[in-house]
Every structure is written in C-alpha cells, then in structure tokens.
PAMIPA-337505 format. One line per 4 residues: number of its first residue (from 0); for each residue x, y, z of N, C-alpha, C. Coordinates in steps of 0.2 Angstrom, whole numbers, plus 2048, in hexadecimal, padded with zeros to 3 digits. Atoms other than C-alpha are relative to their C-alpha. Layout:
<fidos>
NUM> X,Y,Z,X,Y,Z,X,Y,Z ~ ...
</fidos>
This chain:
<fidos>
0> 806,7FA,800,7FE,800,800,806,806,800 ~ 7FE,7F8,7FE,80E,80C,803,802,803,7F8 ~ 7FD,7FD,807,814,80D,7F0,7F9,803,7FE ~ 806,7FE,803,801,811,7EA,800,807,804
4> 800,7FA,7FD,801,81F,7F8,806,806,7FE ~ 7FA,7FB,803,812,827,7F2,7FF,801,7FA ~ 7FE,7FF,806,80E,826,7E1,7F9,805,800 ~ 805,7FA,7FF,7FD,830,7E5,801,805,802
8> 7FD,7FB,7FD,805,83C,7F0,805,805,7FA ~ 7FC,7FE,808,811,840,7E1,7FD,803,7FC ~ 803,7FD,805,806,841,7D5,7F9,805,802 ~ 805,7F9,7FE,7F9,84C,7DF,804,805,800
12> 7FD,7F9,7FF,807,859,7E2,801,802,7FA ~ 7FE,7FD,808,80B,859,7CF,7F8,802,7FD ~ 806,7FF,801,7F8,859,7CB,7FD,807,802 ~ 803,7FA,7FB,7F6,868,7D7,803,806,7FB
16> 7FD,7F9,803,800,874,7CA,7FE,7FE,7F8 ~ 803,7FF,806,7F6,86F,7BA,7FE,807,7FF ~ 800,7F9,802,7F5,87F,7B1,7F6,802,801 ~ 807,7FF,7FE,7E0,87E,7B3,7FE,802,809
20> 800,800,7F8,7E2,87C,7C6,804,807,801 ~ 7FB,7FB,7FE,7F0,88A,7C7,7FA,806,7FE ~ 805,7FA,802,7E5,897,7BD,7FB,801,804 ~ 807,7FF,7FE,7D4,894,7C6,803,801,809
24> 800,7FF,7F8,7DC,895,7DA,805,807,7FF ~ 7FF,7F9,801,7E7,8A4,7D3,7FD,806,800 ~ 805,7FA,801,7DA,8AD,7CE,7FA,802,806 ~ 803,800,7F9,7D1,8AB,7DF,805,803,804
28> 7FB,7FD,7FB,7E1,8AD,7E9,801,808,800 ~ 7FE,7FA,802,7E6,8BD,7E0,7FB,806,803 ~ 804,7FB,7FD,7D5,8C7,7E7,800,800,806 ~ 800,800,7F8,7DA,8C4,7FA,807,801,800
32> 7FB,7FE,7FE,7E7,8CC,803,802,7FE,807 ~ 7FD,804,7F9,7E9,8C0,812,805,7FA,7FE ~ 7FD,806,802,7F6,8B1,810,7FD,7FB,803 ~ 804,805,7FE,7EB,8A9,81C,7F9,7FE,7FD
36> 805,801,805,7DC,8AB,80F,802,7FC,7FA ~ 7FB,806,805,7E9,8A3,802,800,7FA,800 ~ 800,807,7FE,7EB,895,80B,7FA,7FC,801 ~ 807,801,801,7D9,893,80E,7FD,7FE,7FB
40> 803,803,808,7D5,893,7FC,802,7FB,7FD ~ 7FC,805,802,7E2,888,7F8,7FF,7F8,803 ~ 802,806,7FE,7DC,87B,804,7F9,7FE,7FF ~ 806,801,802,7CB,87C,801,7FF,7FE,7F9
44> 801,802,808,7CD,87A,7EE,803,7F9,801 ~ 7FD,808,7FF,7D8,86B,7F2,7FB,7FB,803 ~ 806,805,7FC,7CB,863,7FE,7FB,7FE,7FB ~ 806,801,806,7BD,866,7F0,801,7FC,7FA
48> 7FE,805,807,7C7,85E,7E3,802,7FA,803 ~ 800,808,7FD,7CD,84F,7EE,7FC,7FD,802 ~ 806,803,7FE,7BD,84C,7F5,7FC,7FD,7FB ~ 804,802,808,7B7,84B,7E3,803,7FA,7FE
52> 7FD,805,804,7C3,840,7DC,801,7F9,806 ~ 802,806,7FD,7C3,834,7EC,7F9,7FC,800 ~ 805,804,801,7B1,832,7EB,7FE,7FD,7FA ~ 801,803,806,7AF,831,7D9,803,7FA,7FD
56> 7FB,806,803,7BF,829,7D4,800,7F8,804 ~ 7FE,806,7FC,7BD,81D,7E3,7F9,7FB,7FE ~ 804,803,802,7AD,818,7DC,800,7FB,7FA ~ 7FD,802,807,7B3,815,7CB,803,7F9,801
60> 7FC,806,7FF,7C0,80A,7D1,7FD,7FB,803 ~ 801,805,7FB,7B7,7FF,7DD,7FA,7FD,7FC ~ 803,803,805,7AA,7FC,7CE,803,7FE,7FA ~ 7FC,801,805,7B7,7FA,7C2,7FD,802,7FB
64> 803,7FE,806,7AF,807,7B7,804,806,800 ~ 7FD,7F8,802,7B3,819,7B0,7FB,805,7FD ~ 804,7FB,802,7AA,829,7AB,802,7FF,7F9 ~ 800,800,808,7A6,828,798,805,807,7FD
68> 7FA,7F9,801,7B4,833,78F,7FB,806,7FD ~ 804,7F9,803,7A5,83E,787,7FF,804,808 ~ 801,7FC,7F9,7A0,843,79A,805,803,804 ~ 7F8,7FD,7FF,7B2,846,79F,802,806,7FD
72> 7FF,7FB,805,7B3,852,791,7FB,806,803 ~ 804,7FB,800,7A4,85B,795,802,803,807 ~ 7FD,7FE,7FA,7AA,85C,7A8,806,806,800 ~ 7F9,7FB,801,7BB,864,7A1,7FE,807,7FD
76> 804,7FB,802,7B1,870,797,7FD,806,806 ~ 803,7FD,7FB,7A7,876,7A5,805,804,805 ~ 7FC,7FD,7FD,7B7,87A,7AF,805,804,7FC ~ 7FF,7FC,801,7BD,883,7A1,7FB,807,7FF
80> 804,7FA,7FE,7AE,88E,7A2,801,804,808 ~ 801,7FE,7FA,7B0,890,7B4,806,804,800 ~ 7F9,7FC,800,7C3,896,7B1,7FF,809,7FC ~ 801,7F9,805,7BB,8A4,7A4,7FC,805,807
84> 804,7FD,7FA,7AF,8A9,7B3,804,803,804 ~ 7FB,7FF,7FC,7BC,8AA,7BF,804,806,7FD ~ 7FB,7FA,804,7C7,8B4,7B3,7FD,808,7FF ~ 804,7FB,802,7BA,8C1,7AD,7FE,802,807
88> 800,7FC,7F9,7B6,8C4,7C1,805,804,803 ~ 7FA,7FC,7FE,7C7,8C8,7C4,802,806,7FB ~ 7FE,7FA,805,7C9,8D4,7B5,7FA,804,802 ~ 803,7FB,7FD,7B9,8DC,7BB,801,804,805
92> 7FF,801,7FB,7BD,8DC,7CC,806,805,800 ~ 7FA,7FC,801,7CF,8E5,7C8,7FE,806,7FD ~ 803,7FA,805,7C6,8F2,7BC,7FC,804,808 ~ 802,7FE,7FD,7BB,8F6,7CC,803,800,808
96> 7FD,801,7FA,7C9,8F5,7DA,7FE,7FD,805 ~ 803,803,7FC,7C0,8E9,7E2,806,7F8,802 ~ 7FB,804,7FE,7CE,8E0,7EB,7FF,800,806 ~ 803,802,7FA,7CB,8D7,7FB,805,7FE,805
100> 7FC,804,7FA,7D3,8D4,80C,7FC,7FF,806 ~ 804,802,7FC,7C7,8CB,814,800,7FD,807 ~ 7FF,801,7F9,7C2,8C9,825,7FF,7F9,803 ~ 801,808,7FF,7C2,8B8,82E,7FA,7FE,7FF
104> 807,801,801,7AF,8B9,82E,7FE,7FD,7F9 ~ 800,800,807,7B0,8BB,81C,802,7F8,7FC ~ 7FC,807,802,7BA,8AA,819,7FC,7FC,7FF ~ 805,806,802,7AB,89E,819,7FE,801,7F9
108> 801,800,809,7A5,8A4,807,804,7FE,7FD ~ 7FB,801,802,7B5,8A5,802,803,7F8,7FF ~ 7FE,809,800,7B9,892,806,7FB,7FD,7FE ~ 805,805,802,7AA,88B,800,7FE,803,7F9
112> 7FF,800,808,7AC,894,7EF,806,7FD,7FD ~ 7F9,804,803,7BE,88D,7ED,800,7FA,801 ~ 802,808,7FF,7B7,87C,7F3,7FC,7FD,7FA ~ 803,802,808,7AB,87C,7E5,803,802,7FA
116> 7FB,800,804,7B7,881,7D9,804,7FA,7FF ~ 7FD,806,800,7C1,872,7DE,7FE,7FA,7FF ~ 805,805,802,7B2,867,7DE,800,7FF,7F9 ~ 800,7FF,807,7B0,86D,7CB,805,7FC,7FD
120> 7FA,804,802,7C2,868,7C7,801,7FA,801 ~ 7FF,807,7FC,7C1,858,7D2,7FA,7FC,7FA ~ 805,803,805,7B2,853,7C6,803,800,7F9 ~ 7FE,800,807,7BB,857,7B5,806,7FC,800
124> 7FB,805,802,7CB,84C,7BA,7FF,7FA,804 ~ 802,806,7FA,7C3,83E,7C5,801,7FA,7FA ~ 800,805,805,7C2,834,7B4,807,7FD,7FF ~ 7F9,801,802,7D5,835,7B0,805,7FD,805
128> 7FB,803,7F9,7DC,831,7C2,7FC,7F9,801 ~ 803,806,7FD,7CF,823,7C4,803,7FB,7FB ~ 7FD,803,804,7D6,81C,7B4,807,7FE,802 ~ 7F8,801,7FD,7E9,81E,7BA,7FF,7FA,805
132> 800,804,7FB,7E4,815,7CA,7FF,7F9,7FE ~ 802,807,802,7DA,806,7C1,807,7FD,7FC ~ 7FB,803,805,7EA,804,7B5,805,7FE,804 ~ 7F9,801,7FB,7F8,805,7C3,7FF,7FC,806
136> 800,803,7F9,7F1,7FE,7D3,7FF,7F9,800 ~ 801,808,801,7F1,7EA,7D6,7F9,7FF,803 ~ 807,800,7FE,7E0,7EC,7E0,7FC,805,802 ~ 805,7FC,7FE,7D1,7F6,7E4,801,805,806
140> 7FD,7FD,7FB,7D8,7F9,7F5,807,806,800 ~ 7FA,7FD,801,7E8,800,7EF,7FF,806,7FC ~ 803,7F9,803,7DF,80B,7E2,7FD,806,803 ~ 803,7FC,7FB,7D5,813,7EF,804,804,806
144> 7FA,7FC,7FC,7E5,817,7FA,802,805,7FB ~ 7FC,7FA,805,7ED,81F,7EB,7FB,805,7FE ~ 805,7FB,800,7DD,829,7E8,800,806,806 ~ 802,7FA,7FA,7DB,830,7FA,808,803,800
148> 7F8,7FC,800,7F1,834,7F9,7FF,804,7FA ~ 7FE,7FB,805,7F0,83C,7E9,7FB,806,802 ~ 805,7FA,7FE,7E0,847,7F1,805,804,804 ~ 7FD,7FD,7FA,7EB,84B,800,807,804,7FC
152> 7FB,7FC,803,7FA,850,7F4,7FE,806,7FC ~ 802,7F9,802,7F0,85C,7EB,800,804,804 ~ 804,7FC,7FD,7E8,863,7F9,807,805,803 ~ 7FA,7FD,7FE,7FB,866,7FF,804,805,7FB
156> 7FD,7FC,806,802,86C,7ED,7FB,807,801 ~ 803,7F8,801,7F4,87A,7ED,801,804,805 ~ 800,7FC,7FB,7F5,87F,7FE,807,804,7FE ~ 7F9,7FD,803,809,882,7F9,7FF,805,7FB
160> 801,7FB,805,803,88B,7EA,7FD,805,801 ~ 803,7F9,7FE,7F8,896,7F1,804,805,806 ~ 7FC,7FD,7FD,803,89C,7FF,807,802,7FC ~ 7FC,7FE,803,810,89E,7F2,7FD,807,7FD
164> 803,7F9,803,805,8AB,7E9,7FC,803,805 ~ 803,7FC,7FA,7FC,8B2,7F8,804,803,805 ~ 7FD,7FB,7FC,809,8B8,801,805,805,7FD ~ 7FD,7F9,804,812,8C2,7F3,7FA,804,800
168> 806,7FB,801,801,8C9,7F0,7FD,804,806 ~ 801,7FC,7FA,7FE,8CD,802,804,807,802 ~ 7FA,7FA,801,80E,8D9,801,7FF,805,7F9 ~ 802,7FE,806,807,8DD,7F0,7F9,807,800
172> 807,7FC,7FC,7F6,8E4,7F9,802,807,801 ~ 7FF,7F9,7FE,7FF,8F3,800,803,804,7F9 ~ 800,7FD,806,801,8F9,7ED,7F9,7FF,7FD ~ 807,800,804,7EE,8FC,7E6,801,7FE,7FA
176> 800,800,807,7F4,8FE,7D5,803,7FA,7FD ~ 7FE,806,803,7FF,8EF,7D4,7FC,7F9,801 ~ 804,805,7FE,7F4,8E3,7DD,7FA,7FF,7FB ~ 806,7FF,806,7E5,8E9,7CF,803,7FD,7FA
180> 7FC,804,806,7F2,8E4,7C2,801,7FA,7FF ~ 7FF,805,800,7F6,8D5,7C9,7F9,7FA,801 ~ 807,804,800,7E4,8CF,7CC,7FD,800,7FA ~ 802,800,808,7DF,8D5,7B8,804,7FB,7FD
184> 7FB,803,804,7EF,8CB,7B4,7FD,7F9,801 ~ 803,807,7FE,7E8,8BB,7BD,7FB,7FF,7FD ~ 806,7FF,805,7D8,8BF,7B5,800,7FD,7F8 ~ 7FD,800,807,7DF,8BF,7A4,802,7F8,7FF
188> 7FF,806,802,7E7,8B0,7A6,7FD,7F7,801 ~ 805,806,802,7D9,8A4,7AB,7FB,800,7FC ~ 804,801,806,7CF,8AB,79E,803,7FD,7FA ~ 7FD,803,804,7DC,8A5,793,802,7FB,800
192> 7FF,807,800,7DF,895,79A,7F8,7FE,800 ~ 804,802,801,7CC,893,79A,7FE,800,7F9 ~ 804,7FF,806,7C8,898,788,805,7FA,7FC ~ 7FC,805,803,7D8,88D,783,7FE,7F8,802
196> 803,807,7FF,7D1,87D,78B,7F9,800,7FC ~ 807,800,804,7C0,881,784,800,800,7F9 ~ 7FE,803,807,7C7,881,773,803,7FA,7FF ~ 7FD,807,800,7D0,872,776,7FB,7FB,800
200> 805,806,7FE,7C3,868,77D,7F9,800,7FB ~ 806,800,805,7B4,86F,771,803,7FF,7FA ~ 800,804,806,7BD,86D,760,806,7FA,7FF ~ 7FA,804,801,7CD,863,763,7FD,7FA,802
204> 803,807,7FE,7C3,855,76C,7F7,800,7FF ~ 806,7FF,803,7B2,85A,764,7FB,7FF,805 ~ 804,801,7FA,7A8,85D,774,7FA,805,7FD ~ 806,7FC,801,79E,86B,76C,800,7FF,7F8
</fidos>
C-alpha cells in the first residue's frame, strides 16, 4: 500500500500545478490581501477537488467503471467556462478598484466559493484519475488509497501555491495601482486559459 500512496502524493502535487488549476486559484487569490485568506482559498479548492475525486473516482474504481469520454469532455468544457467567468470578474473588479481585504467573518463565503470551484475541477478530472488508478493499481483497495493520497497531495500543492501568490500580493496591496494591475493580469490569464481550453475541447475534440 506504500507505493500507491507515494505515487498518489507525488502525482497530486504535480496535478495542483495544472494550468487550469493555477489560473482558477490565482484569479481568486489575487483579489484578496491576506495571506491567511490565500491559504484558506487553496485549502478549500484542494478539499473540494480532492473530495470529488475520492468520491467519484472511488466509485468508478470499485465498480470497475469509467465516466463516458463524452461526459468527461463536457465537464472539462464547464471548467473552461468557469475560468472565463472568474477572469471577467477580476477584470471588472480591477476597473472598479474592488480589491478586498476580507475580515475573518467574510471568509466563509470565500471558502465556500473556492471549494465549489475545486469541486467543478474535480468532476472534470475524475475520469482520468480513475483510469490511471485502474491501470496502475493491483487491487481496488490500492486504487482507493492512491486516490486519497492523490487528493491529499493536491491540497498540499494548492495551499503552497496559494501562499506563494498570496504573500507577495499582501505586500502589493499597499500599492493600489500595482494590485489592480495584478488582479487584471490574473483575470486576463484566466480568460485566456479558459478560451483556449474551450477552443481545444469544442473544436479539436468535437464537443461543440
């Protein structure tokens, strides 16, 4: 059981750095000026993503089933749309100078929103993760252990990334013009990644 766990942790850490994940979390983190908020965003995203993978992927592994490729592509297209929405929100927020320094009482909606974004990404990625577990694991128990370790690795990786972005942005919050530019930049990146994914899925893979 040790090998599946180690493999899951390593791949989960790497999975956290996927471009669509980074773009989504960066778009949320850059709008807030507290390192604690950044860590909470990363943890909530990772938990939402991880719980979805464990739940959906675990069922698929135990039942020796898979998500139909067409449905998986639709989930991916939904993530692309979500990235565009997050990016546009940042671009509009930067124009209105809406850059937040949330009080502790305001963290609950922020965490819930980040978790929901993580769940959406988890749905989009569950099929590939489950297939990898089925192909590489010697038993259903090992595959479930792999999925849990993968989820944990993703949480750790995303918290680390969120802090890496959040701490510099806490400093940048002292310079309103600079922070607005960074918020707008993260929004533009999110829109760009979302549109690219939508084009790739919609035309290259024939979803649309």
